[in-house]
N, C-alpha and C positions, 0 to 999 in steps of 0.2 A: 910867331909860330907856336902853337900849343899842341900838346900831345896827351892822349889818354893811355894809361897803362892797364893792360888786360892780361890776366893769367891765361895761359893756353888751356889749362884744365877747365876753367869756367867757359872759355870760348867753345871747347868741344862739347861741354854739357849743354850749351845754348843752341848750337847749330848742328851738332852731330859730327862724327869723325869724318865722314865722306866730304861734307862741306868744308870742314876745317882743312883737310888735305888739299882740296881744290883751291881754297884761299891761299894757303901757304905756297902752293905751286906757282903763284904769280909773283912771289918775292924775288927781286933781283938785287944782288949786292955788287956794288961797283968796285969795292976794295976788299971786303972780307968774304972771299969765296968759301972759306970754311964755314962761316956763319950761314951762308945760303945753303950749303950742302946739309948742314945739321938740321936746319928748319925743314927742309924738304924731305930728308931721308930718315932722320932719327928722332926728332922732337916729340912726335906723337907717341911713338913706341916707348921712349924713355919716360915721358909723362905718365903714360898708362901703367908702366911697371914701377913707378915711384922712384926711378933712378935719378931723375932731375926735375926741376921745375923751370918752365920757360915762361917768360913774360914778353908780351908784344907791346911796343910803343907805336901807337897809331896816331898819325897826324890828323888833327881836327881841321875841318874846313871853316 
């Protein structure tokens, strides 16, 4: 299984904030519910404000 690493900032630049929010809304964490909440509720806001940087590990088919 291989993964691609993508910064959330670059993802937002590529697809736009609305599409990024839609994509992140599909994320489900089976163990780390705090990570799920962060991605869905805070990650874009924090990324835009320069508070934090978020990276997505995307499974390649």
